[in-house]
N, C-alpha and C positions, 0 to 999 in steps of 0.2 A: 395366370398360370401358363407354363410353357407346354406346348404340344410337340411331342417327338414323333417323327415319322419312323417307319421301320428301318429305313436307311440310317436316319440320325441315331437311333438307338444302337444299331450295329456298330457305327463308328465310335460311339461313346464307349462301348464295351471293348472294342479293339484297342482304343487309345489307353484305356485303363489297364488292360493286360500288358501292353508294351511298356508303359511307365513302370508298372510293378516289376516287370521282367528286368528292365534296366537297373532299377534300384537293387533288386535282389542279386543281379549279375555282378554288381560292383564288388560284392564281398563273397562271391561263390567260391567253393573249394576248387573248381576247375581253374579259375583265374589265379588263385593263390598258388596252385601247383605250377602254373606257367611261370609266375614270377619267381618261384623258388628255383625252377629249372634254369632260368636265365642267370640267376645269381650264382648257382652252383657251377655253371660252365663259363665263368668269366675268364678262366685261364685258356679256354679253347679259342681257336681262331674264329673270326667273324663268320666264315663259311660254315664251320662246324656248328656254331651256335644256331645259325639259321636253319641248318639241316635238322638239328635236334628238335627245334621248335616245330618245324614243318611235319616231322614224323609223329608228333603227338596227335592222338585222335581228335578230329574236329567235331564238335557237338553239332547236332541238328538244331538249327536256330529255332524252328517251330517247337520242337520238343523241350528245349531249354526254357523257352518263354512260358510254356504251360507248366513245367515243373517249378518255375520260379514263383508262380502265383500260388499262395497258400490255398489249401483245400477249402477252407472256410470261405475265402474270398470267391473262389470259383463257384461254390454253392450259392453264394449270394447273387453273383452275376447271373447264374442260371435261373434263380428265382425271379430276378428282375425281368429277364427275357420272357419267362413263362407268363408272368403277370401282365406284361405288355401285350403279349399275343392274345391272352384271354380278354383283356380290356378292349382290344381292337375289334372284338367280335360284336361289340355293342356301340350304338351311337352315343355321342356326348349328351344328347337330350333325354336318354333313357338308359341309365346304368342299373344293373342289378343291385338291390339293397339288402344288406345283411343286418342282423341284430347287433353286430359288432361295429357298425358304421356310426359311431357316436356323434360325430360332427354333423353328418347329414340328418340324423334323427333328432338333433337338438339345435336347430338354427338359432342364431343370435343368443346363444346360451350364456347364462350368468354362472360364473365359477365362484362358489362360496369359499371364503378364506377365514380360518380360525385366527382370532386376534387375542393375544394375552392382555390382561388388564394390569397395568403397571402398579396401581395402588391396591390391587387385590391379588396377593400371591395365590397360586394354585387354582386360579379361576380364569377361564377364557370364554369368549363369546363369538358367535358367527351370525352375520346378517345374511338372509337368504331371500332371493327373489326368483321368479320364473324365468326372466330374461334380462340380458344386459341392455339390449336395445329395446326401449319401452315406448309403446304407443300411449301418449299422454291423454288421448281422448277416451281411454278405458281405464277404470280403476284397477290397480295392480296389487295383488296380495304380497305382503311382506312379513317376514318372521325373524325373530331373534332367538337363537338357541344358546343357552348357557352350558358350559362344560366344567364340572367340578372335578378336581384332581385330588389325589391323596394329600392330606395336610391342610386342606381348606378349613377355615374357621366355621364350623357348622352352626355357631351361635348367630351368624349373620344370615339375613334373608334379603331378598330383592323386594323392595316396596313398589317399584314401577319401572317400566321401560318406555321411554318416549322417543319418537322419531320425527324427523323433519328433513326437508330438502334444502340444500344450500349451494349457491353459486357465488363465490367470493364473499362479500358482506351481505348479500341478499339471501334471505331464508324464508321458507314457507311456514304456515302455522304448524304448531306441534300436535301430534296425535299420540295418544296413550294406547299401547298394545294390551290385549287381553291375555292374562296369564293362565297357563295350564302346566303346573309343575315348573320345570326349568325351561318351558317353551312359551314364547310370547308371540302373538299373531295379531295382524290387523291389515289395513289396506292403505295404499297411497291413493288419496282421493283425487279425482279429476281436477277440482279447483286448485288444489295444492300443486299439482304437476303443471297446470297451465299458468300458474303464477311465476313459473321459471321459464327462462329462455330455452329454446331447443338446443340440444347439444349435451356435452359432458356435465353431469350434475352429481354432487355428493349426497348420499343417503347417510344421515347422521343418526346414531342411536345412543341415547344417554340412559345409563343404568343407574337407578337410585337404590341405595342400600338402606337397611334398617338403622344403621348407625349414622346416617346422614351423608356418608361419602357418595361420590358420584364418579362413574367411569364413562368415558366417551370413546366410541368406536365409529368407523365410517367405511363406506365402500362407494364405488362409482357405478353409475348407470349412464346411458345416453338417451335422452328424451327426444321424441320426434312427433310431429303432427303428420298423419298419413297423407301422402300425395295421391294415392290410389287405394281403393278398397275392392277386394274380390267380393262380389255380391252373390253370384250363383254360377253353377255350371250348366251348360246346355246338354242336350242329348248326345251321348258319345256315339261315334260311328267308326266304321272301318274304311281305311284308305290304303289299299295294297297291303303292306306289312305293318301298318301302324294302326293303333287304336287312337283316334283323335278325340280330344276332350275340349270343347269350346268353353271359354271362361269369360264371363262378363264383369266389367269393372265400373265402379263409380270413380270419377276422375276429378282431382283438384288441380293437377298440373300436367300438361302434355309433356311427352318426352319418351326416351328410350328406357325400357324397363327390363330387368332380369327377374323372371318369376320362377321360383323353385317350389317343389312340393314332393311329398312321398306318397306312393300308392301301396295300399295294404290289402291283403285278403280279408274280406269282410267276415268270413266265417271263423277263421282262427287267428286273425290279427297278424299273420305272418307278413313281414315286409317283402315287397315285390320289387319296386323300382323307385329310384330317385330321378325325378323329372326336372328338366331345366329348359326354359324357353326364353328367347329374346323377343320382346314385343315393342312395337312403336304405337303408343296410345295417344289419342287426341280427342277433342270434343266430337269429331265425326267418326272416330274409330275407337270404340270402347270394348272391343272384343278381341281376344287373343286365343291362340291354340296351344294346348299342351298335348304331347304325343308320347305313346308308349309303344316301343318296337316289339314285334311278335317274338323276336329272339329272346328278349328279356322275359316275356310271359312264358315261353316254352321252357326256358331254363328253370323257372320256378313252378312249372306245371300249374299255372294259375289261370283257371277258366271260370271260377265262380265270381260272385259279385265283389266289387271293390269299394274301398274307402280312400278318399284323398284327404291327407292331413298335412300338418307342419308347413303351412304355406309361408313362404318367405319372399317378400317383394322389395326390390331395390331399384331406385331410379338413378340412372347414371348421370353424372354431371354433363351439362351442355358445353362447358368451356373450362379451361384451366382456371383454378381458383374457386370454382363453384363446389360446394360440399355435396357429398352423396346424401340422398334422402331416401325415405322408405315408405312402404305401404303396408296394409294390414288386410285382414279377412274378417267378414262379418260373422263367420261361423268357424268353429274349430275343426269341423270335418264335413265332407260332402260325399254322398253316395254316387258311384259311377257304375254304369251298366257294363256287363261283361258279355263276351261272345265265345262260342266254341273255338278252340285253338285252330281247328282245321278251316275256319272261316277266313283266316289271313293267308296272304300269299306266302310262298315258302322260300323265296330267294333269301340267302343269308345277307346280313348287312356287310357292305364293303366300305371301309373308311376311305373317303376321298383323299385324305392327307397321306395315306400309305400307298397310293397308286404310283 
């Protein structure tokens, strides 16, 4: 992702305004008027024509540029500048988190897609999983949902839904899902997932109907074996304007990791902050630090106990050609101690990139 400094953003806005002004100016009424005046005075002498043109009111260049930019575009640019200024109040490692921040709240998310069944008119099906990037060391719930539309032959019923994993010609053992109405549920078992290589893998679902016909749908997931696991959190403490949360890992492979997580209010589950930390982990260094800036806590008036959830661990490649790998967490959530907001230092965060 690109990081824009305050100067960089200002230049971007100015360039955008100038480009739009030039484009608008090429067809502006003022320039058309000038062109018409020149045409109308072709019979005049060169001197008269020049004088006529010079006597026309000269627009203020700054005003014309502003007028040339549509009001909607000016509003959008103002919103961008405001959002940038607000964002710069908080460090990258601790941004305020809202309920609308879907991507941060759903790391490695799986996006379900409805598929029409070519041999069954007016019927479609959806494969649903919790994540797209799947830890193959832990069994994963999987579901298939049928969607009947008007005109579907109600004399037909579904006898079974079977699922398996497939990579090219290699496939895992088949599992039959349990039916509840038009909803079928089961799990991707650890042995089945570990029978596949790490990486892109198809989840196949075969729907068997009462008349003997079968329909096949599929979706993709990415299997991985965790290179690091978050085991537990240490006792949180205050360091200046930061709440510091020690994190202890089990490590399979040393390297540089990006660890992200979300902090919530334990009392009302209100999201507080999205945390990100770069950590270098090794056999001799299995501890890293997550930080929450006091500016983020004060913005949310969050001084009660906290919950850390949605842990997302990524190991960065050591060299070109090496694939990104991932980590996991032994628990879905961890308790984090809170302190009164007045316990933190009060200096505002200053973005070093904006200096």
